[in-house]
N, C-alpha and C positions, 0 to 999 in steps of 0.2 A: 167194395167197398175201400178208399181208399186214406192209406194210417197216415200219410205224411211225405209232403215232397218239398222239394227244394236242396237247398247246398245244404255238405256237412263239413260242419268245421273240427281239424282235430287237435283240441286242445291237449294241451300236458297238464296228464291227473294231478290232483291236491292243489293247482293252479285258482285260483279267486273264481277266474271263467269259468272256467275246467269247470267249480260247484256252482257255480251261477247258472249256466249253464244244465247243468244236472236237476240243480232243484226245480228251474223252469220246466223241463221235461216230465218229470215226476211229478207235477203240480196237472200241467197239460191231464197227463195221465190218470189223473184221482178225477178232476172234470168229467173226462169219457167213462171210469169205472162209475163213478154217480152217476151220471145222467142213465146209464145201461142196469146200475143197480134198482133206478126208483121205474125203468121200463119194468124188470120182470117182478118187483114186489108188487106192482098192480096189474100185472099179468094173473091172466083166470089160473095159466099153468104153477101159480107162487104157492097154490095149497096141496100140488104134487109135491110127495116124495124127492122125485127127479127134481123140481124147478126148485125146493127149499134150500135140498144142496145145493145146487147153483148159485143161488141167493150167497150161503153161507159161506162159499168158497169164493167169492166175486169179496162179499165184509170182508174176510180173510185178508184180501190181497190188496183192497184203499187201506186197513188199516197197517200194516208189510207198510206200503210205498208212504203211509205219514210218518212211518218212527224211521224210512231210510231219511226223509227226505229232514227231518229233526235232525237227525244224527249228521247227515251233510250239511246244516246250517252248523248245529255245534263244531264242527272239526272246521272250518272255512277259517277260524282264525287260531289255528295251528294246523300248522301245514310239515307231514315228515316228509324230511329232507335224504333220497333215499341216494347211496355211492356209488 
């Protein structure tokens, strides 16, 4: 499976462009994880202890990614300057 292709732009951390790029990346990951979660939730193995554990883990990862996305968006206006 190919996760991603293309060029990678190195943006300085804390810049609006870096934050937008990070949010876009998180959005893409959240979408992929939701598709995977839907697949796993409708699978026969979703009823097994292992399947339930995997679903719970992925649900937690989605929640964490959403929280991270919200923090990035909230901090977009307040940039720390490191000397």
